[in-house]
C-alpha positions in Angstrom: -14.5 5.7 -15.0 -14.7 3.6 -11.9 -13.3 6.4 -9.8 -15.9 8.8 -11.1 -18.8 6.4 -10.5 -17.5 5.6 -7.0 -17.0 9.3 -6.2 -20.6 10.2 -7.4 -22.0 7.4 -5.2 -19.9 8.6 -2.2 -21.2 12.2 -2.4 -24.8 11.6 -3.2 -27.1 12.4 -0.2 -27.4 9.3 2.0 -31.0 8.5 1.0 -30.1 8.7 -2.8 -26.9 6.7 -2.6 -26.9 3.2 -4.0 -27.0 0.4 -1.6 -25.5 -3.1 -1.8 -28.2 -5.1 -0.2 -28.0 -5.1 3.6 -24.2 -4.6 3.7 -22.9 -2.1 6.3 -21.3 1.2 5.3 -17.8 -0.2 6.2 -18.4 -3.4 4.1 -19.3 -1.2 1.2 -16.1 0.8 1.5 -14.1 -2.4 1.9 -15.6 -4.0 -1.2 -15.4 -0.8 -3.3 -11.7 -0.3 -2.6 -10.8 -4.0 -3.1 -12.5 -3.8 -6.5 -10.8 -0.4 -7.3 -7.4 -1.9 -6.4 -8.0 -4.8 -8.8 -9.1 -2.5 -11.5 -6.1 -0.3 -11.1 -3.7 -3.2 -11.1 -5.2 -4.8 -14.2 -5.8 -1.5 -16.1 -2.7 0.6 -15.5 1.0 -0.1 -15.5 1.6 1.4 -12.1 3.8 0.0 -9.3 2.0 -1.4 -6.3 3.2 1.6 -4.3 1.7 4.2 -6.7 -1.5 2.3 -6.8 -1.5 2.3 -3.0 -0.7 6.0 -2.9 -3.4 7.0 -5.4 -6.1 5.0 -3.7 -5.2 6.2 -0.2 -5.3 9.8 -1.4 -8.6 9.1 -3.1 -10.0 7.6 0.1 -9.0 10.8 2.0 -10.5 12.9 -0.8 -13.8 11.1 -0.5 -14.0 11.7 3.3 -13.1 15.4 2.9 -15.8 15.7 0.3 -18.3 14.0 2.5 -17.5 16.4 5.3 -18.9 19.2 3.0 -21.8 17.2 1.6 -25.2 17.7 3.3 -26.6 14.5 4.8 -23.1 12.8 4.8 -20.4 12.7 7.4 -16.6 12.0 7.2 -15.4 9.1 9.3 -11.8 8.0 9.9 -13.1 4.4 10.1 -14.2 4.7 6.5 -10.6 5.3 5.5 -9.5 2.3 7.6 -12.1 0.2 5.8 -10.8 1.6 2.5 -7.2 0.7 3.3 -8.1 -2.8 4.4 -10.0 -3.2 1.1 -6.9 -2.0 -0.8 -4.8 -4.6 1.0 -7.3 -7.4 0.2 -7.3 -6.3 -3.4 -3.5 -6.5 -3.5 -3.6 -10.0 -1.9 -6.1 -11.3 -4.4 -4.5 -9.7 -7.5 -1.8 -12.4 -8.2 -4.4 -15.2 -7.8 -6.9 -13.6 -10.1 -4.1 -12.7 -12.6 -3.0 -16.3 -12.6 -6.5 -17.5 -13.1 -7.1 -15.1 -16.0 -3.8 -16.0 -17.6 -4.7 -19.7 -17.4 -8.1 -19.0 -19.0 -6.5 -16.9 -21.8 -3.9 -19.7 -22.5 -6.7 -22.3 -22.6 -8.8 -20.1 -25.0 -5.8 -19.7 -27.3 -5.3 -23.4 -27.9 
């Protein structure tokens, strides 16, 4: 579901696309892919490599789609921002997992 929503937001005309406050386009890519990475890691039993592969392919797919979308343009720097976001998502995953596991253990007492 998150992939569908993020794809729809990515291919909407620029003036109709949702905005996250005053964040730049690259910041939006970065945040979106960090969140997508966390969602993938928590939702599916995929190896980190498969998660990385799927999200990198998805990042490329979005940029190719934007190339053919009126009022949008494909940028290699968007893919770079996506990959950095994926890396940050991977870095935060073990800490968030530990935090959630502590919360669950505390709630089960």
